[in-house]
C-alpha positions in Angstrom: 110.9 112.3 64.6 110.7 116.1 64.0 114.1 117.9 64.3 115.1 119.8 67.3 114.2 123.1 65.7 110.6 122.0 65.4 110.1 120.0 68.6 112.2 119.6 71.7 112.4 116.3 73.4 110.8 118.1 76.4 107.8 118.7 74.5 106.7 115.2 74.1 103.2 114.0 73.1 100.9 112.3 75.7 98.4 110.5 73.5 99.2 106.8 73.5 99.7 106.2 69.7 101.8 109.6 69.2 103.8 108.9 72.5 104.7 105.4 71.3 105.9 106.6 68.0 107.9 109.4 69.7 109.5 106.9 72.0 110.7 104.7 69.1 112.0 107.6 67.2 113.9 108.9 70.2 115.5 105.4 70.9 116.5 105.1 67.2 118.2 108.5 67.2 120.0 107.8 70.5 121.0 104.2 69.4 124.5 105.2 68.1 124.7 108.6 69.5 126.6 108.6 72.9 126.2 112.3 73.4 122.4 112.1 73.1 122.3 109.0 75.4 124.2 110.9 78.0 122.0 114.0 77.6 118.8 111.9 77.8 120.1 110.0 80.9 120.8 113.4 82.6 117.3 114.7 81.8 115.8 111.5 83.2 117.8 111.9 86.4 116.7 115.4 86.9 113.1 115.0 85.7 111.3 111.8 86.9 108.1 112.7 84.8 110.2 112.8 81.6 111.7 109.4 82.5 108.3 107.9 83.2 106.5 109.3 80.3 109.1 108.4 77.7 110.9 105.3 79.2 108.5 103.4 81.5 105.9 100.7 80.8 103.1 99.1 82.4 101.2 95.9 81.9 97.4 95.4 81.7 96.1 91.8 80.7 92.7 93.5 80.2 93.9 95.3 77.1 95.5 94.3 73.8 98.3 94.8 73.5 98.9 94.2 77.2 102.3 96.0 77.3 101.6 99.7 77.3 103.7 102.9 77.7 102.9 104.5 81.0 101.8 107.9 80.4 100.7 109.9 83.5 97.4 111.5 83.9 97.6 114.9 85.7 96.6 113.5 89.1 99.3 110.8 88.8 101.9 113.4 87.9 100.9 115.4 91.1 101.0 112.1 93.1 104.3 111.2 91.8 105.9 114.6 92.7 104.1 114.5 96.1 105.8 111.1 96.7 109.2 112.3 95.7 108.9 115.2 98.0 108.0 113.0 100.9 111.1 110.9 100.2 113.4 113.8 99.7 112.1 115.8 102.8 111.8 112.6 104.8 108.3 112.4 106.2 105.5 109.8 106.3 102.8 109.8 103.7 99.7 107.8 103.5 97.6 107.0 100.4 94.1 105.7 100.5 92.8 104.9 97.1 90.1 103.6 94.8 91.2 100.4 93.0 92.9 100.8 89.6 94.3 104.3 90.0 97.9 103.2 89.3 99.0 104.1 92.8 101.4 101.0 93.2 102.9 101.6 89.9 103.6 105.3 90.7 105.1 104.5 94.0 107.4 101.9 92.4 108.4 104.3 89.7 109.6 106.8 92.2 111.5 104.1 94.2 113.0 102.7 90.9 114.0 106.1 89.6 115.9 106.9 92.8 117.3 103.4 92.9 118.5 103.9 89.3 119.7 107.5 89.5 120.5 108.6 93.0 123.2 107.8 95.5 122.1 106.7 99.0 118.7 105.2 97.8 118.1 102.1 99.7 114.4 100.9 100.0 112.4 98.3 101.6 108.9 97.2 100.1 106.5 95.0 101.6 103.1 93.5 101.4 100.8 91.3 103.6 102.1 88.0 102.0 105.4 86.9 100.5 103.6 86.0 97.2 102.5 89.6 96.8 106.0 90.9 97.3 107.9 88.6 94.8 106.9 85.7 92.8 108.7 85.0 89.5 106.6 85.9 86.4 103.7 87.2 88.4 102.9 90.7 87.6 100.8 91.4 90.7 103.9 91.2 92.8 105.9 94.3 93.6 109.3 93.1 92.5 107.9 91.8 89.1 106.6 95.2 88.4 110.0 96.8 89.2 111.8 94.1 87.0 109.3 94.4 84.2 110.0 98.2 83.8 113.7 97.8 84.4 113.9 95.2 81.7 112.4 97.6 79.2 115.0 100.3 79.8 117.5 100.9 77.1 120.8 99.4 77.9 122.7 102.7 78.1 120.1 103.8 80.7 120.8 100.9 83.0 123.3 101.0 86.0 126.8 100.4 84.9 127.8 96.9 85.6 124.3 95.7 86.2 123.9 91.9 85.5 120.4 90.3 85.9 121.7 87.0 87.3 124.0 88.7 89.7 122.1 91.7 90.8 118.5 90.6 90.7 117.4 87.9 93.1 114.5 86.8 95.2 113.1 90.0 97.0 116.3 91.9 96.1 117.5 94.4 93.4 121.0 95.8 93.6 122.5 98.8 91.7 126.3 98.0 91.5 127.0 101.5 90.1 125.5 103.5 93.0 125.4 100.7 95.7 121.6 101.1 96.1 119.5 98.1 97.1 115.7 97.5 97.2 114.7 94.6 99.5 111.4 93.0 100.1 109.6 91.6 103.1 106.2 90.1 103.9 104.2 91.4 106.9 105.4 90.4 110.3 105.7 91.9 113.8 109.3 93.0 113.3 108.9 94.2 109.6 111.7 96.5 108.5 113.7 96.3 111.8 117.4 96.2 111.3 119.3 98.4 108.9 118.1 101.7 107.5 116.1 102.7 104.5 115.4 106.0 102.6 111.8 104.9 102.4 109.5 102.0 103.3 106.6 101.1 101.1 103.8 99.2 102.9 101.5 98.0 100.2 97.8 97.3 100.9 98.5 98.0 104.5 94.9 97.9 105.6 94.7 94.2 104.6 97.7 93.2 107.0 96.8 91.5 110.1 95.5 94.2 112.5 98.1 93.4 115.3 100.9 93.3 112.8 99.9 96.6 111.4 100.5 98.3 114.8 103.7 96.3 115.5 105.1 96.9 112.0 104.3 100.7 112.1 106.1 100.8 115.5 109.1 98.7 114.4 109.7 100.8 111.2 109.7 104.3 113.2 113.5 104.0 113.6 114.3 102.4 110.4 113.1 105.3 108.1 111.7 108.8 108.5 109.6 108.1 105.3 107.0 105.4 105.6 104.6 105.1 102.6 101.4 103.0 103.6 99.2 102.5 100.5 95.8 100.8 100.6 92.1 100.6 99.8 90.4 100.9 103.1 89.1 97.8 105.0 87.1 99.0 108.0 87.7 101.7 110.6 89.3 99.6 113.3 92.9 99.1 112.2 96.2 101.2 112.1 95.8 102.3 108.5 92.4 103.8 109.4 93.8 105.4 112.4 96.6 107.0 110.3 94.2 108.1 107.7 92.0 109.9 110.3 95.1 111.5 111.7 93.7 111.4 115.2 96.8 110.0 116.9 99.8 110.7 114.7 100.6 113.3 112.2 100.9 112.0 108.7 100.6 113.5 105.1 97.5 112.0 103.5 96.7 111.7 99.7 93.3 110.3 98.5 93.3 108.9 95.0 89.5 108.8 94.5 88.1 107.6 91.2 86.7 111.0 90.6 90.3 112.3 89.6 90.5 109.8 86.8 89.4 111.4 83.6 88.2 108.2 82.0 86.2 107.2 85.1 84.7 110.6 85.9 83.5 111.3 82.4 79.9 112.2 82.4 80.1 112.8 86.2 76.9 114.0 88.0 75.1 114.3 91.4 71.7 114.3 92.4 70.0 117.6 93.9 66.7 116.0 95.1 65.2 114.8 91.8 67.4 116.9 89.7 70.5 115.6 87.8 73.4 118.1 88.1 76.3 117.6 85.7 79.9 118.0 87.0 82.3 119.9 84.7 85.7 118.3 85.5 87.5 115.7 87.5 88.9 118.4 89.7 85.3 119.7 90.4 84.1 116.0 90.9 86.8 115.4 93.4 86.1 118.6 95.3 82.5 117.5 95.6 83.5 114.1 97.0 85.6 115.8 99.6 82.6 117.9 100.6 80.8 114.6 101.2 78.4 114.9 98.2 77.7 111.6 96.5 79.1 111.8 93.0 78.4 109.2 90.3 79.1 108.7 86.6 78.3 106.1 83.9 81.4 104.3 84.9 80.5 104.2 88.7 76.9 103.2 87.8 78.3 100.2 86.0 80.5 99.4 89.0 77.6 99.7 91.4 75.7 97.1 89.5 78.5 94.6 89.3 79.8 94.9 92.9 78.3 94.3 96.4 77.8 97.2 98.7 80.9 96.4 100.8 83.0 95.7 97.8 82.0 99.2 96.2 82.8 100.9 99.5 86.2 99.2 99.8 87.5 99.2 96.2 85.8 102.3 94.8 84.4 104.7 97.3 87.2 105.0 99.9 84.5 104.4 102.5 86.1 103.2 105.7 82.8 102.5 107.7 81.0 100.7 104.8 84.2 98.5 103.7 84.4 96.9 107.1 81.2 94.7 107.1 79.0 97.1 109.0 76.3 95.6 111.3 73.9 98.5 111.0 72.4 100.0 107.9 74.8 102.9 107.0 72.3 104.9 104.8 69.9 104.9 107.7 72.7 105.8 110.1 73.8 108.7 107.9 70.3 110.1 108.4 70.7 110.2 112.1 71.4 113.8 113.2 74.1 114.4 115.7 72.8 116.8 118.2 75.1 119.7 119.3 76.2 121.0 122.6 74.2 124.0 123.9 74.6 126.4 126.9 71.2 127.6 128.3 70.8 131.2 129.1 69.3 130.2 132.4 68.5 126.9 134.3 64.7 127.1 133.5 65.1 127.6 129.7 64.1 124.7 127.7 66.5 122.8 125.6 66.1 123.5 121.9 65.5 120.5 119.5 68.8 119.3 118.1 70.8 120.5 121.0 72.0 119.0 124.3 73.3 120.3 127.6 76.0 118.8 129.9 75.2 118.6 133.6 76.1 116.8 136.9 73.3 115.3 138.9 73.3 115.8 142.7 71.2 114.5 145.5 69.9 117.3 147.7 67.7 116.3 150.5 66.4 113.3 148.5 65.8 115.5 145.4 67.8 115.0 142.3 68.9 118.3 140.8 71.0 119.6 137.9 74.2 121.5 137.9 74.8 122.6 134.4 78.5 122.8 133.4 80.6 122.3 130.4 82.4 119.3 131.8 79.2 117.6 133.2 79.1 113.9 133.2 75.6 113.6 131.8 74.4 114.8 128.4 70.8 115.6 128.3 68.7 115.8 125.0 65.3 115.9 126.7 64.4 116.6 130.3 61.9 114.1 132.0 58.4 114.2 130.8 55.7 113.2 133.2 53.8 111.5 130.3 56.8 109.2 129.5 58.4 106.3 131.2 62.1 105.6 130.7 64.7 102.7 130.7 68.3 103.1 131.4 70.8 100.6 129.8 74.2 100.4 131.4 77.5 98.9 130.2 80.3 98.7 132.8 83.9 99.4 132.1 85.9 96.0 132.3 89.4 97.7 132.3 90.3 96.1 129.2 93.5 97.1 127.3 91.7 98.9 124.5 90.3 101.2 127.0 86.6 100.5 127.2 84.3 102.9 129.0 81.3 102.8 131.2 78.4 103.9 129.2 74.7 104.6 130.1 71.8 105.3 127.7 68.5 106.5 128.7 65.6 105.9 126.3 61.9 106.8 126.5 59.6 103.9 126.6 57.1 106.1 124.8 59.0 106.8 121.5 62.1 104.8 122.0 64.4 107.9 121.4 67.5 108.5 123.4 67.1 111.3 125.9 70.4 111.2 127.9 73.8 109.7 127.8 76.7 109.2 130.1 80.0 107.8 129.4 83.6 107.7 130.9 86.1 105.7 133.0 84.4 105.2 136.2 85.0 102.7 139.1 82.1 100.2 139.7 80.9 101.9 142.8 81.0 105.5 141.3 79.2 104.1 138.2 76.5 102.5 140.3 75.7 105.8 142.1 75.6 107.7 138.7 73.1 105.2 137.3 71.1 105.5 140.5 70.9 109.4 140.1 70.1 109.0 136.5 67.3 106.5 137.3 65.8 108.8 139.9 66.0 111.9 137.8 64.2 110.2 135.0 61.1 109.4 137.0 62.2 106.2 138.7 63.3 104.7 135.4 64.2 101.0 135.1 67.9 100.8 135.6 69.5 97.9 133.8 73.3 97.6 134.1 74.7 94.6 132.4 75.5 92.3 135.2 78.5 90.3 133.7 82.0 90.7 135.1 82.4 94.2 136.9 78.7 94.8 136.3 78.0 92.3 139.1 79.5 94.8 141.7 77.5 97.6 140.1 74.3 95.7 140.5 75.2 94.7 144.1 75.6 98.4 144.9 72.4 99.4 143.2 70.5 96.8 145.3 71.4 98.7 148.4 70.0 102.0 147.0 66.5 102.9 146.5 66.5 102.1 142.8 64.0 100.7 140.3 66.6 98.0 139.4 65.9 95.8 136.5 65.9 92.0 137.2 66.6 89.3 134.5 63.9 86.8 134.3 64.0 83.3 132.8 61.0 81.3 131.7 60.6 78.0 133.7 59.6 74.7 132.0 56.0 75.3 133.2 55.9 78.7 131.4 56.1 80.9 134.4 58.7 83.7 134.6 61.3 83.4 137.3 63.6 86.1 138.5 67.2 85.0 138.2 69.6 87.8 138.6 69.8 91.6 139.4 70.7 93.6 136.2 70.6 92.7 132.6 72.2 89.3 131.7 73.9 89.4 128.3 74.4 85.9 126.9 74.3 83.8 123.7 70.6 84.2 123.5 69.9 87.7 124.6 72.8 89.5 122.9 71.9 88.7 119.3 68.2 89.4 120.1 68.8 92.8 121.5 71.4 93.8 118.7 69.0 92.6 116.0 66.2 94.6 117.5 68.4 97.7 117.6 69.4 97.2 114.0 65.8 96.9 113.0 65.0 100.3 114.9 67.8 102.1 113.2 66.9 100.6 109.7 63.3 101.5 110.0 64.1 104.9 111.5 62.2 104.1 114.7 64.7 105.7 117.1 66.6 108.9 117.2 70.0 108.2 118.4 71.1 111.9 118.8 74.4 111.2 120.6 77.4 112.0 118.5 79.6 109.4 120.3 77.1 106.7 120.0 76.4 107.3 116.2 80.1 107.0 115.5 80.2 103.7 117.5 77.3 102.4 115.4 79.1 103.2 112.2 82.2 101.1 113.3 80.2 98.2 114.8 80.8 95.4 112.3 80.3 91.6 111.7 83.7 90.1 112.5 84.9 88.9 109.2 86.2 85.6 110.6 83.5 84.6 113.2 80.6 86.7 112.1 80.0 88.0 115.6 78.7 91.7 115.8 81.3 93.8 117.7 83.4 96.9 117.5 85.8 97.0 114.7 89.3 96.4 115.9 90.2 98.3 118.9 87.4 100.8 118.6 84.6 100.9 121.3 81.1 99.6 121.3 80.0 100.2 125.0 77.4 102.8 123.8 75.9 100.4 121.4 75.6 97.6 123.9 74.0 100.1 126.4 71.5 101.3 123.9 70.6 97.8 122.8 70.1 96.8 126.6 67.7 99.7 127.0 65.8 98.6 124.0 65.6 95.0 125.4 64.3 96.4 128.6 61.6 98.4 126.8 60.5 95.2 125.0 60.4 93.3 128.2 58.8 96.3 130.3 57.1 98.3 127.7 55.3 101.7 128.1 52.2 101.5 130.3 49.8 104.1 129.2 47.9 105.6 132.2 44.1 105.4 131.9 43.1 109.1 132.4 39.5 108.4 133.2 40.7 106.2 136.1 43.2 108.9 137.1 40.4 111.5 137.3 38.3 109.0 139.3 41.1 108.6 141.7 41.5 112.4 142.1 37.8 112.8 142.7 37.8 110.1 145.3 40.7 111.6 147.1 38.9 115.2 147.1 35.8 113.5 148.6 37.8 111.8 151.2 39.5 115.1 152.3 36.1 116.7 152.5 34.7 114.0 154.6 37.7 114.1 157.0 37.4 117.8 157.3 33.6 117.7 158.1 34.4 115.0 160.7 36.7 117.3 162.8 34.9 120.4 162.0 37.7 122.1 159.9 36.9 123.3 156.5 39.9 125.4 155.9 37.9 128.6 156.2 37.3 130.6 159.4 33.7 131.9 160.0 33.4 135.5 161.0 
């Protein structure tokens, strides 16, 4: 190694070959130099990056040799410092990541560093199964990674009095010098409860059972102020996804997207129409990703070929919706435009395309009128068109724990597009009256509330109103249709049929969804990974999906009926002749002779 006048130990090389040589020379110099050992140990205590880049190792069985010095990329150094800050300042920090970004190793280096060098550093680390937390000689487990790195520390860097047989046991590492302990635990409803920890690592948190995610997150709130959930995404309907969205609880979020990795982002580009646009750096590629621009690279192109769409979304893209077994075609859904709220300058102004208004419908002397207001319960994208006919699909709130809503969707039978939407927490009688008003306003539309559970009460109320209520029919053995029940019956036969039809409409771009709430529900409507049943992901809602699908099924059963204009003109002419004949018969022509 060069002498201190030529190169300080702080100015270490980061290319693998030079770094390894530097490490070996540094260890040789310190082997019999107690003063240098003490200096190096103190530098390591103060500077975690110095310790990692010169004393830490990783293992990658895909490479030869498989034991490698861990040398941080710039994004990993930033990530390590951010994790250190979260632990020091005691706040929660979530990491969503692409696969193979070194996130778990980085988190464990930070935990291992504090355990090794700082007083008061007790930690708890966990994963979804015990065999992922600790299993002897299995490097995929959290504790074997810790032991692997600790075993490669020089003896003078180890905690004083540390003995492997005494201080390293199943799911436990103890530092006898500083009295620090790292304990392990597999996923359970009471995860982490009991005792206190400086930080808690929740590895691959999105893959934990959904109910356990919620319970464990709640149970650990009083155990530590610093919880560190780390995972690739797995759908939108779980606690990890909720935390990542930041909709309910504030949490620091770090995304380790593949574009940050210099090797993976080499040759990065994106498409601008038919034009390939090169990207200059990993930082620029990551910035484009954050802006929602689809970035690719030769590495990514290869991953795209070898992985399924859902696998790519989960392991590479950090795509919550696509990683959760989506039912609808996401590229087609992403083309759906979310229309925006608009306030008309006056009540006779037209609604611009791409906008919607909010109104209340009221019945004044048997005429349905609009009252436009910002908190109106009906969102209108198109007002009624006399040339169209309409169907109203309705899903009734069932009072479920996850907070389902009543949802009504009005679709044009002419072009299948959505023209109005209403949703909210309404009692059955209130919801029935709202559906009645909607049906009347949209030219006596077919009103088809689902008749299951609380929907039965809604249908009963609608039968008492002057409403074009839809009736479910069943074909008898002799081939004749027979009315069975008021409203739309969703069962094992009708449900998959209507959802498959809606899927086809979206995939073939035969429908404009328009409603922002409905579009988001479609993105989180998935095939249950266990049962295969299409439903909302986790505790998310699908009322709008069901209402839209019901309206589509009604249109299929009661399609648009074009009016024969020639017959219509004949009817008008005959009516005119009849009026004239009546006037002649009573001697009244409507004009007074002078």
